[in-house]
All heavy atoms as TSV, in Angstrom:
chain	resi	resn	atom	element	x	y	z
A	1	MET	N	N	0.868	-1.184	0.020
A	1	MET	CA	C	-0.029	-0.048	-0.065
A	1	MET	C	C	0.876	1.205	-0.005
A	1	MET	O	O	1.891	1.224	0.598
A	1	MET	CB	C	-0.897	0.040	1.247
A	1	MET	CG	C	-1.835	1.184	1.338
A	1	MET	SD	S	-2.887	1.187	2.724
A	1	MET	CE	C	-4.320	0.568	1.902
A	2	VAL	N	N	0.429	2.286	-0.708
A	2	VAL	CA	C	1.199	3.501	-0.796
A	2	VAL	C	C	0.390	4.643	-0.337
A	2	VAL	O	O	-0.798	4.580	-0.358
A	2	VAL	CB	C	1.817	3.785	-2.181
A	2	VAL	CG1	C	2.814	2.744	-2.607
A	2	VAL	CG2	C	0.670	3.967	-3.170
A	3	GLN	N	N	0.997	5.676	0.123
A	3	GLN	CA	C	0.321	6.872	0.585
A	3	GLN	C	C	0.963	8.079	-0.028
A	3	GLN	O	O	2.132	8.278	-0.053
A	3	GLN	CB	C	0.488	6.956	2.178
A	3	GLN	CG	C	-0.140	8.195	2.763
A	3	GLN	CD	C	0.023	8.246	4.223
A	3	GLN	OE1	O	0.782	7.446	4.792
A	3	GLN	NE2	N	-0.655	9.165	4.844
A	4	SER	N	N	0.034	8.995	-0.513
A	4	SER	CA	C	0.521	10.223	-1.040
A	4	SER	C	C	0.549	11.314	0.000
A	4	SER	O	O	-0.314	11.298	0.823
A	4	SER	CB	C	-0.404	10.714	-2.172
A	4	SER	OG	O	-0.012	12.031	-2.618
A	5	ASN	N	N	1.527	12.176	-0.021
A	5	ASN	CA	C	1.603	13.239	1.027
A	5	ASN	C	C	0.827	14.518	0.616
A	5	ASN	O	O	0.843	15.566	1.255
A	5	ASN	CB	C	3.056	13.631	1.191
A	5	ASN	CG	C	3.797	12.488	1.970
A	5	ASN	OD1	O	3.163	11.712	2.613
A	5	ASN	ND2	N	5.001	12.339	1.660
A	6	CYS	N	N	0.155	14.463	-0.514
A	6	CYS	CA	C	-0.562	15.672	-1.067
A	6	CYS	C	C	-2.108	15.369	-0.984
A	6	CYS	O	O	-2.491	14.188	-1.135
A	6	CYS	CB	C	-0.206	15.939	-2.479
A	6	CYS	SG	S	1.431	16.587	-2.586
A	7	ASP	N	N	-2.907	16.329	-0.859
A	7	ASP	CA	C	-4.327	16.095	-0.991
A	7	ASP	C	C	-4.694	15.950	-2.406
A	7	ASP	O	O	-3.928	16.049	-3.287
A	7	ASP	CB	C	-5.191	17.249	-0.381
A	7	ASP	CG	C	-4.859	18.592	-1.053
A	7	ASP	OD1	O	-4.341	18.603	-2.141
A	7	ASP	OD2	O	-5.238	19.589	-0.410
A	8	ASP	N	N	-5.973	15.490	-2.709
A	8	ASP	CA	C	-6.390	15.132	-3.985
A	8	ASP	C	C	-6.295	16.363	-4.994
A	8	ASP	O	O	-6.073	16.212	-6.100
A	8	ASP	CB	C	-7.797	14.632	-4.015
A	8	ASP	CG	C	-7.918	13.253	-3.335
A	8	ASP	OD1	O	-6.785	12.531	-3.305
A	8	ASP	OD2	O	-8.972	12.874	-2.753
A	9	ALA	N	N	-6.534	17.553	-4.449
A	9	ALA	CA	C	-6.589	18.676	-5.244
A	9	ALA	C	C	-5.173	19.122	-5.700
A	9	ALA	O	O	-4.968	19.770	-6.747
A	9	ALA	CB	C	-7.322	19.839	-4.569
A	10	GLY	N	N	-4.185	18.855	-4.838
A	10	GLY	CA	C	-2.870	19.281	-5.167
A	10	GLY	C	C	-2.721	20.726	-4.851
A	10	GLY	O	O	-3.753	21.382	-4.684
A	11	SER	N	N	-1.555	21.280	-4.889
A	11	SER	CA	C	-1.372	22.663	-4.624
A	11	SER	C	C	-0.128	23.175	-5.339
A	11	SER	O	O	0.865	22.431	-5.383
A	11	SER	CB	C	-1.231	22.940	-3.078
A	11	SER	OG	O	-0.787	24.249	-2.872
A	12	ALA	N	N	-0.152	24.342	-5.784
A	12	ALA	CA	C	1.058	24.883	-6.484
A	12	ALA	C	C	2.199	25.029	-5.511
A	12	ALA	O	O	3.398	25.061	-5.882
A	12	ALA	CB	C	0.736	26.183	-7.192
A	13	ALA	N	N	1.840	25.201	-4.214
A	13	ALA	CA	C	2.833	25.404	-3.201
A	13	ALA	C	C	3.511	24.049	-2.763
A	13	ALA	O	O	4.475	24.041	-2.154
A	13	ALA	CB	C	2.182	26.029	-1.996
A	14	ASP	N	N	2.930	22.930	-3.157
A	14	ASP	CA	C	3.481	21.578	-2.697
A	14	ASP	C	C	4.774	21.395	-3.557
A	14	ASP	O	O	4.806	21.528	-4.703
A	14	ASP	CB	C	2.486	20.472	-3.103
A	14	ASP	CG	C	1.269	20.467	-2.203
A	14	ASP	OD1	O	1.360	20.998	-1.053
A	14	ASP	OD2	O	0.229	19.976	-2.674
A	15	SER	N	N	5.860	21.076	-2.852
A	15	SER	CA	C	7.084	20.709	-3.459
A	15	SER	C	C	7.041	19.259	-3.914
A	15	SER	O	O	6.333	18.527	-3.346
A	15	SER	CB	C	8.285	21.000	-2.468
A	15	SER	OG	O	8.210	20.009	-1.503
A	16	PRO	N	N	7.943	18.822	-4.762
A	16	PRO	CA	C	7.961	17.448	-5.208
A	16	PRO	C	C	8.201	16.493	-3.996
A	16	PRO	O	O	7.709	15.436	-3.954
A	16	PRO	CB	C	9.120	17.398	-6.167
A	16	PRO	CG	C	9.254	18.816	-6.703
A	16	PRO	CD	C	8.856	19.698	-5.603
A	17	GLU	N	N	9.029	17.005	-3.034
A	17	GLU	CA	C	9.346	16.128	-1.851
A	17	GLU	C	C	8.015	15.907	-1.001
A	17	GLU	O	O	7.793	14.829	-0.441
A	17	GLU	CB	C	10.356	16.754	-0.973
A	17	GLU	CG	C	11.684	16.769	-1.575
A	17	GLU	CD	C	12.405	18.104	-1.485
A	17	GLU	OE1	O	11.899	19.027	-0.730
A	17	GLU	OE2	O	13.487	18.329	-2.082
A	18	GLN	N	N	7.192	16.951	-0.987
A	18	GLN	CA	C	5.971	16.829	-0.115
A	18	GLN	C	C	4.908	15.957	-0.873
A	18	GLN	O	O	4.073	15.335	-0.199
A	18	GLN	CB	C	5.282	18.236	0.127
A	18	GLN	CG	C	6.186	19.042	1.012
A	18	GLN	CD	C	5.743	20.527	1.081
A	18	GLN	OE1	O	5.218	21.024	0.063
A	18	GLN	NE2	N	5.791	21.098	2.277
A	19	CYS	N	N	4.979	15.829	-2.130
A	19	CYS	CA	C	4.000	15.109	-2.904
A	19	CYS	C	C	4.505	13.711	-3.324
A	19	CYS	O	O	3.823	13.010	-3.980
A	19	CYS	CB	C	3.581	15.899	-4.183
A	19	CYS	SG	S	2.816	17.414	-3.880
A	20	ALA	N	N	5.692	13.360	-2.788
A	20	ALA	CA	C	6.261	12.048	-3.172
A	20	ALA	C	C	5.368	10.988	-2.543
A	20	ALA	O	O	4.775	11.118	-1.513
A	20	ALA	CB	C	7.640	11.956	-2.631
A	21	VAL	N	N	5.218	9.884	-3.230
A	21	VAL	CA	C	4.489	8.732	-2.789
A	21	VAL	C	C	5.477	7.752	-2.013
A	21	VAL	O	O	6.483	7.427	-2.497
A	21	VAL	CB	C	3.797	7.911	-3.972
A	21	VAL	CG1	C	3.111	6.657	-3.423
A	21	VAL	CG2	C	2.834	8.893	-4.752
A	22	GLU	N	N	5.133	7.465	-0.770
A	22	GLU	CA	C	5.996	6.627	0.040
A	22	GLU	C	C	5.252	5.381	0.461
A	22	GLU	O	O	4.009	5.462	0.698
A	22	GLU	CB	C	6.362	7.414	1.371
A	22	GLU	CG	C	7.107	8.686	1.116
A	22	GLU	CD	C	7.337	9.495	2.424
A	22	GLU	OE1	O	6.836	8.973	3.487
A	22	GLU	OE2	O	7.862	10.611	2.336
A	23	PRO	N	N	5.952	4.285	0.530
A	23	PRO	CA	C	5.211	3.124	1.098
A	23	PRO	C	C	4.846	3.270	2.502
A	23	PRO	O	O	5.454	4.000	3.277
A	23	PRO	CB	C	6.337	2.018	1.043
A	23	PRO	CG	C	7.429	2.587	0.165
A	23	PRO	CD	C	7.280	4.029	0.194
A	24	MET	N	N	3.623	2.763	2.897
A	24	MET	CA	C	3.145	2.902	4.174
A	24	MET	C	C	4.187	2.298	5.161
A	24	MET	O	O	4.684	1.279	4.877
A	24	MET	CB	C	1.782	2.195	4.392
A	24	MET	CG	C	0.686	2.822	3.589
A	24	MET	SD	S	0.213	4.465	4.253
A	24	MET	CE	C	-0.811	3.879	5.595
A	25	GLY	N	N	4.318	2.970	6.326
A	25	GLY	CA	C	5.209	2.467	7.399
A	25	GLY	C	C	6.635	2.891	7.250
A	25	GLY	O	O	7.512	2.673	8.173
A	26	GLN	N	N	6.967	3.588	6.121
A	26	GLN	CA	C	8.329	4.155	5.993
A	26	GLN	C	C	8.439	5.547	6.753
A	26	GLN	O	O	7.502	6.320	6.647
A	26	GLN	CB	C	8.660	4.302	4.574
A	26	GLN	CG	C	8.721	3.038	3.765
A	26	GLN	CD	C	9.906	2.139	4.222
A	26	GLN	OE1	O	11.001	2.665	4.501
A	26	GLN	NE2	N	9.625	0.887	4.352
A	27	ALA	N	N	9.530	5.665	7.293
A	27	ALA	CA	C	9.793	7.073	7.961
A	27	ALA	C	C	9.911	8.166	7.001
A	27	ALA	O	O	10.521	7.929	5.927
A	27	ALA	CB	C	11.075	6.971	8.824
A	28	LYS	N	N	9.366	9.250	7.234
A	28	LYS	CA	C	9.462	10.436	6.419
A	28	LYS	C	C	10.770	11.113	6.650
A	28	LYS	O	O	11.177	11.206	7.802
A	28	LYS	CB	C	8.244	11.360	6.595
A	28	LYS	CG	C	6.968	10.778	6.144
A	28	LYS	CD	C	5.800	11.746	6.310
A	28	LYS	CE	C	4.538	11.010	5.914
A	28	LYS	NZ	N	3.373	11.884	6.050
A	29	LEU	N	N	11.356	11.670	5.702
A	29	LEU	CA	C	12.585	12.385	5.863
A	29	LEU	C	C	12.493	13.805	6.300
A	29	LEU	O	O	13.416	14.452	6.732
A	29	LEU	CB	C	13.440	12.281	4.552
A	29	LEU	CG	C	13.760	10.921	4.155
A	29	LEU	CD1	C	14.558	10.966	2.758
A	29	LEU	CD2	C	14.569	10.154	5.112
A	30	ALA	N	N	11.268	14.428	6.225
A	30	ALA	CA	C	11.112	15.780	6.604
A	30	ALA	C	C	9.913	15.850	7.670
A	30	ALA	O	O	9.019	15.065	7.556
A	30	ALA	CB	C	10.729	16.571	5.360
A	31	PHE	N	N	10.018	16.795	8.497
A	31	PHE	CA	C	9.008	16.990	9.520
A	31	PHE	C	C	7.674	17.445	8.797
A	31	PHE	O	O	7.723	18.291	7.924
A	31	PHE	CB	C	9.424	18.051	10.580
A	31	PHE	CG	C	8.450	18.169	11.701
A	31	PHE	CD1	C	8.366	17.180	12.728
A	31	PHE	CD2	C	7.585	19.183	11.740
A	31	PHE	CE1	C	7.461	17.334	13.783
A	31	PHE	CE2	C	6.635	19.354	12.809
A	31	PHE	CZ	C	6.586	18.437	13.756
A	32	ASP	N	N	6.561	16.873	9.296
A	32	ASP	CA	C	5.264	17.206	8.638
A	32	ASP	C	C	4.618	18.354	9.488
A	32	ASP	O	O	4.126	18.146	10.554
A	32	ASP	CB	C	4.404	16.026	8.669
A	32	ASP	CG	C	2.998	16.241	8.152
A	32	ASP	OD1	O	2.715	17.352	7.544
A	32	ASP	OD2	O	2.190	15.370	8.264
A	33	TYR	N	N	4.649	19.553	8.843
A	33	TYR	CA	C	4.111	20.677	9.577
A	33	TYR	C	C	2.580	20.876	9.291
A	33	TYR	O	O	1.900	21.854	9.641
A	33	TYR	CB	C	4.785	22.022	9.162
A	33	TYR	CG	C	6.207	22.114	9.768
A	33	TYR	CD1	C	7.334	21.730	8.998
A	33	TYR	CD2	C	6.340	22.558	11.052
A	33	TYR	CE1	C	8.573	21.885	9.597
A	33	TYR	CE2	C	7.607	22.782	11.552
A	33	TYR	CZ	C	8.679	22.368	10.805
A	33	TYR	OH	O	9.932	22.451	11.459
A	34	THR	N	N	2.000	19.843	8.486
A	34	THR	CA	C	0.575	19.993	8.155
A	34	THR	C	C	-0.248	20.196	9.376
A	34	THR	O	O	-1.224	21.022	9.313
A	34	THR	CB	C	0.120	18.760	7.306
A	34	THR	OG1	O	1.070	18.595	6.215
A	34	THR	CG2	C	-1.192	18.879	6.841
A	35	HIS	N	N	-0.028	19.424	10.332
A	35	HIS	CA	C	-0.943	19.353	11.496
A	35	HIS	C	C	-0.431	20.032	12.748
A	35	HIS	O	O	-1.150	20.234	13.731
A	35	HIS	CB	C	-1.463	17.945	11.783
A	35	HIS	CG	C	-2.161	17.369	10.619
A	35	HIS	ND1	N	-1.577	16.546	9.743
A	35	HIS	CD2	C	-3.428	17.468	10.235
A	35	HIS	CE1	C	-2.454	16.207	8.832
A	35	HIS	NE2	N	-3.587	16.792	9.104
A	36	LEU	N	N	0.920	20.266	12.864
A	36	LEU	CA	C	1.468	20.707	14.106
A	36	LEU	C	C	2.658	21.577	13.850
A	36	LEU	O	O	3.808	21.226	13.873
A	36	LEU	CB	C	1.942	19.417	14.906
A	36	LEU	CG	C	2.257	19.725	16.332
A	36	LEU	CD1	C	1.128	20.222	17.159
A	36	LEU	CD2	C	2.845	18.433	17.002
A	37	GLY	N	N	2.352	22.804	13.622
A	37	GLY	CA	C	3.341	23.903	13.540
A	37	GLY	C	C	3.514	24.535	14.909
A	37	GLY	O	O	3.067	23.893	15.913
A	38	PRO	N	N	4.106	25.647	14.975
A	38	PRO	CA	C	4.323	26.273	16.328
A	38	PRO	C	C	3.011	26.599	17.068
A	38	PRO	O	O	2.905	26.320	18.318
A	38	PRO	CB	C	5.052	27.502	16.033
A	38	PRO	CG	C	5.723	27.307	14.749
A	38	PRO	CD	C	4.792	26.320	13.934
A	39	VAL	N	N	1.965	26.997	16.331
A	39	VAL	CA	C	0.731	27.346	16.965
A	39	VAL	C	C	0.034	26.004	17.467
A	39	VAL	O	O	-0.407	25.965	18.624
A	39	VAL	CB	C	-0.223	28.099	16.040
A	39	VAL	CG1	C	-1.616	28.240	16.602
A	39	VAL	CG2	C	0.365	29.379	15.703
A	40	GLY	N	N	0.048	24.992	16.719
A	40	GLY	CA	C	-0.512	23.736	17.086
A	40	GLY	C	C	0.257	23.053	18.240
A	40	GLY	O	O	-0.284	22.547	19.191
A	41	ALA	N	N	1.576	23.252	18.230
A	41	ALA	CA	C	2.400	22.667	19.336
A	41	ALA	C	C	2.009	23.387	20.704
A	41	ALA	O	O	1.886	22.721	21.743
A	41	ALA	CB	C	3.873	22.795	18.959
A	42	ASP	N	N	1.921	24.696	20.609
A	42	ASP	CA	C	1.554	25.424	21.785
A	42	ASP	C	C	0.161	25.057	22.337
A	42	ASP	O	O	0.014	24.848	23.517
A	42	ASP	CB	C	1.630	26.982	21.534
A	42	ASP	CG	C	2.985	27.472	21.307
A	42	ASP	OD1	O	3.951	26.827	21.710
A	42	ASP	OD2	O	3.104	28.568	20.808
A	43	PHE	N	N	-0.815	24.865	21.447
A	43	PHE	CA	C	-2.104	24.507	21.764
A	43	PHE	C	C	-2.171	23.187	22.490
A	43	PHE	O	O	-2.744	22.997	23.556
A	43	PHE	CB	C	-3.033	24.448	20.491
A	43	PHE	CG	C	-4.418	23.972	20.754
A	43	PHE	CD1	C	-5.422	24.806	21.326
A	43	PHE	CD2	C	-4.702	22.569	20.552
A	43	PHE	CE1	C	-6.648	24.293	21.541
A	43	PHE	CE2	C	-5.971	22.149	20.793
A	43	PHE	CZ	C	-6.927	22.970	21.269
A	44	PHE	N	N	-1.483	22.156	21.852
A	44	PHE	CA	C	-1.545	20.835	22.385
A	44	PHE	C	C	-0.693	20.668	23.674
A	44	PHE	O	O	-1.064	19.956	24.630
A	44	PHE	CB	C	-1.069	19.763	21.409
A	44	PHE	CG	C	-2.196	19.444	20.344
A	44	PHE	CD1	C	-2.079	19.891	19.041
A	44	PHE	CD2	C	-3.318	18.764	20.872
A	44	PHE	CE1	C	-3.080	19.611	18.262
A	44	PHE	CE2	C	-4.282	18.478	19.892
A	44	PHE	CZ	C	-4.204	18.946	18.650
A	45	ALA	N	N	0.355	21.396	23.837
A	45	ALA	CA	C	1.218	21.506	25.046
A	45	ALA	C	C	0.303	21.979	26.215
A	45	ALA	O	O	0.310	21.486	27.293
A	45	ALA	CB	C	2.424	22.325	24.869
A	46	ALA	N	N	-0.404	23.072	25.897
A	46	ALA	CA	C	-1.326	23.662	26.953
A	46	ALA	C	C	-2.421	22.690	27.445
A	46	ALA	O	O	-2.684	22.509	28.585
A	46	ALA	CB	C	-1.892	25.028	26.481
A	47	LEU	N	N	-2.992	22.007	26.359
A	47	LEU	CA	C	-4.013	21.086	26.685
A	47	LEU	C	C	-3.516	19.960	27.456
A	47	LEU	O	O	-4.166	19.562	28.527
A	47	LEU	CB	C	-4.602	20.544	25.281
A	47	LEU	CG	C	-5.733	19.609	25.352
A	47	LEU	CD1	C	-6.811	20.032	24.421
A	47	LEU	CD2	C	-5.229	18.195	24.983
A	48	VAL	N	N	-2.415	19.346	27.138
A	48	VAL	CA	C	-1.864	18.200	27.881
A	48	VAL	C	C	-1.527	18.659	29.330
A	48	VAL	O	O	-1.697	17.963	30.320
A	48	VAL	CB	C	-0.615	17.646	27.145
A	48	VAL	CG1	C	0.127	16.652	28.028
A	48	VAL	CG2	C	-1.108	16.952	25.795
A	49	THR	N	N	-0.893	19.846	29.436
A	49	THR	CA	C	-0.531	20.401	30.737
A	49	THR	C	C	-1.735	20.496	31.620
A	49	THR	O	O	-1.664	20.139	32.773
A	49	THR	CB	C	0.218	21.633	30.603
A	49	THR	OG1	O	1.448	21.545	29.753
A	49	THR	CG2	C	0.678	22.262	31.986
A	50	ARG	N	N	-2.783	21.119	31.092
A	50	ARG	CA	C	-4.030	21.320	31.919
A	50	ARG	C	C	-4.589	19.906	32.360
A	50	ARG	O	O	-4.931	19.724	33.556
A	50	ARG	CB	C	-5.059	22.084	31.098
A	50	ARG	CG	C	-4.856	23.546	31.091
A	50	ARG	CD	C	-6.089	24.269	30.512
A	50	ARG	NE	N	-6.442	23.767	29.201
A	50	ARG	CZ	C	-6.056	24.205	28.050
A	50	ARG	NH1	N	-5.230	25.262	27.949
A	50	ARG	NH2	N	-6.532	23.655	26.983
A	51	ASP	N	N	-4.628	18.946	31.419
A	51	ASP	CA	C	-5.140	17.639	31.826
A	51	ASP	C	C	-4.221	16.919	32.712
A	51	ASP	O	O	-4.750	16.198	33.591
A	51	ASP	CB	C	-5.325	16.855	30.558
A	51	ASP	CG	C	-6.564	17.318	29.650
A	51	ASP	OD1	O	-7.276	18.167	30.212
A	51	ASP	OD2	O	-6.739	16.805	28.526
A	52	LEU	N	N	-2.915	17.069	32.658
A	52	LEU	CA	C	-2.048	16.450	33.555
A	52	LEU	C	C	-2.202	16.946	34.954
A	52	LEU	O	O	-2.170	16.225	35.878
A	52	LEU	CB	C	-0.553	16.600	33.110
A	52	LEU	CG	C	0.493	15.823	33.708
A	52	LEU	CD1	C	0.177	14.252	33.767
A	52	LEU	CD2	C	1.854	16.063	33.027
A	53	VAL	N	N	-2.373	18.347	35.067
A	53	VAL	CA	C	-2.652	18.926	36.439
A	53	VAL	C	C	-3.823	18.311	37.070
A	53	VAL	O	O	-3.986	18.087	38.238
A	53	VAL	CB	C	-2.662	20.430	36.292
A	53	VAL	CG1	C	-3.231	21.081	37.573
A	53	VAL	CG2	C	-1.263	20.997	36.018
A	54	LEU	N	N	-4.958	18.125	36.153
A	54	LEU	CA	C	-6.167	17.595	36.746
A	54	LEU	C	C	-6.040	16.146	37.102
A	54	LEU	O	O	-6.574	15.687	38.123
A	54	LEU	CB	C	-7.246	17.735	35.647
A	54	LEU	CG	C	-7.682	19.143	35.352
A	54	LEU	CD1	C	-8.705	19.145	34.146
A	54	LEU	CD2	C	-8.351	19.760	36.515
A	55	ALA	N	N	-5.254	15.374	36.344
A	55	ALA	CA	C	-5.052	14.038	36.661
A	55	ALA	C	C	-4.049	13.732	37.821
A	55	ALA	O	O	-4.217	12.794	38.606
A	55	ALA	CB	C	-4.565	13.284	35.410
A	56	VAL	N	N	-3.107	14.579	37.887
A	56	VAL	CA	C	-2.014	14.318	38.897
A	56	VAL	C	C	-1.671	15.733	39.541
A	56	VAL	O	O	-0.679	16.351	39.167
A	56	VAL	CB	C	-0.708	13.735	38.332
A	56	VAL	CG1	C	0.311	13.347	39.436
A	56	VAL	CG2	C	-1.026	12.506	37.464
A	57	PRO	N	N	-2.494	16.225	40.461
A	57	PRO	CA	C	-2.330	17.470	40.977
A	57	PRO	C	C	-0.897	17.797	41.659
A	57	PRO	O	O	-0.447	18.884	41.604
A	57	PRO	CB	C	-3.323	17.654	42.108
A	57	PRO	CG	C	-4.440	16.701	41.694
A	57	PRO	CD	C	-3.687	15.500	40.993
A	58	ALA	N	N	-0.314	16.751	42.128
A	58	ALA	CA	C	1.060	16.915	42.755
A	58	ALA	C	C	2.174	17.393	41.716
A	58	ALA	O	O	3.131	17.924	42.136
A	58	ALA	CB	C	1.497	15.567	43.335
A	59	LEU	N	N	1.893	17.227	40.495
A	59	LEU	CA	C	2.795	17.666	39.430
A	59	LEU	C	C	2.678	19.203	39.048
A	59	LEU	O	O	3.471	19.721	38.389
A	59	LEU	CB	C	2.622	16.877	38.142
A	59	LEU	CG	C	3.029	15.382	38.242
A	59	LEU	CD1	C	2.713	14.762	36.928
A	59	LEU	CD2	C	4.501	15.297	38.549
A	60	ARG	N	N	1.684	19.807	39.637
A	60	ARG	CA	C	1.400	21.217	39.295
A	60	ARG	C	C	2.599	22.102	39.416
A	60	ARG	O	O	2.959	22.930	38.563
A	60	ARG	CB	C	0.309	21.741	40.075
A	60	ARG	CG	C	0.023	23.301	39.873
A	60	ARG	CD	C	-1.046	23.827	40.747
A	60	ARG	NE	N	-2.399	23.578	40.152
A	60	ARG	CZ	C	-2.968	24.377	39.294
A	60	ARG	NH1	N	-2.332	25.378	38.781
A	60	ARG	NH2	N	-4.171	24.123	38.854
A	61	ARG	N	N	3.396	21.957	40.532
A	61	ARG	CA	C	4.528	22.839	40.711
A	61	ARG	C	C	5.668	22.592	39.746
A	61	ARG	O	O	6.506	23.524	39.512
A	61	ARG	CB	C	5.142	22.594	42.202
A	61	ARG	CG	C	4.090	23.001	43.279
A	61	ARG	CD	C	4.553	22.741	44.618
A	61	ARG	NE	N	5.762	23.545	44.914
A	61	ARG	CZ	C	6.714	23.365	45.857
A	61	ARG	NH1	N	6.504	22.333	46.617
A	61	ARG	NH2	N	7.724	24.137	45.954
A	62	ALA	N	N	5.688	21.426	39.162
A	62	ALA	CA	C	6.749	21.094	38.217
A	62	ALA	C	C	6.415	21.504	36.760
A	62	ALA	O	O	7.304	21.450	35.846
A	62	ALA	CB	C	7.075	19.620	38.218
A	63	LEU	N	N	5.174	21.921	36.503
A	63	LEU	CA	C	4.758	22.273	35.179
A	63	LEU	C	C	4.602	23.783	34.981
A	63	LEU	O	O	4.309	24.527	35.862
A	63	LEU	CB	C	3.333	21.621	34.910
A	63	LEU	CG	C	3.290	20.084	35.011
A	63	LEU	CD1	C	1.891	19.685	34.940
A	63	LEU	CD2	C	4.182	19.527	33.888
A	64	ILE	N	N	4.862	24.213	33.742
A	64	ILE	CA	C	4.698	25.553	33.389
A	64	ILE	C	C	3.294	25.788	32.937
A	64	ILE	O	O	2.854	25.170	31.985
A	64	ILE	CB	C	5.719	25.971	32.253
A	64	ILE	CG1	C	7.128	25.808	32.784
A	64	ILE	CG2	C	5.431	27.413	31.816
A	64	ILE	CD1	C	8.129	25.923	31.685
A	65	LEU	N	N	2.547	26.646	33.653
A	65	LEU	CA	C	1.156	26.796	33.190
A	65	LEU	C	C	0.849	28.115	32.521
A	65	LEU	O	O	1.471	29.119	32.696
A	65	LEU	CB	C	0.237	26.776	34.465
A	65	LEU	CG	C	0.190	25.353	35.126
A	65	LEU	CD1	C	-0.663	25.440	36.395
A	65	LEU	CD2	C	-0.318	24.398	34.194
């Protein structure tokens, strides 16, 4: 099975490396910013931190809120 790194519509901004077809299960050579750029990373870090404080209150002092 193969997986394309581009959506069906394609984009002029897509580079050949981003649109390459790779076998499933193979490691990608470049970081995928599609779903997790700096804003996404900040969002999920805050979400995990809040949930961790709720689940294990003793860790609050060790976490940056």
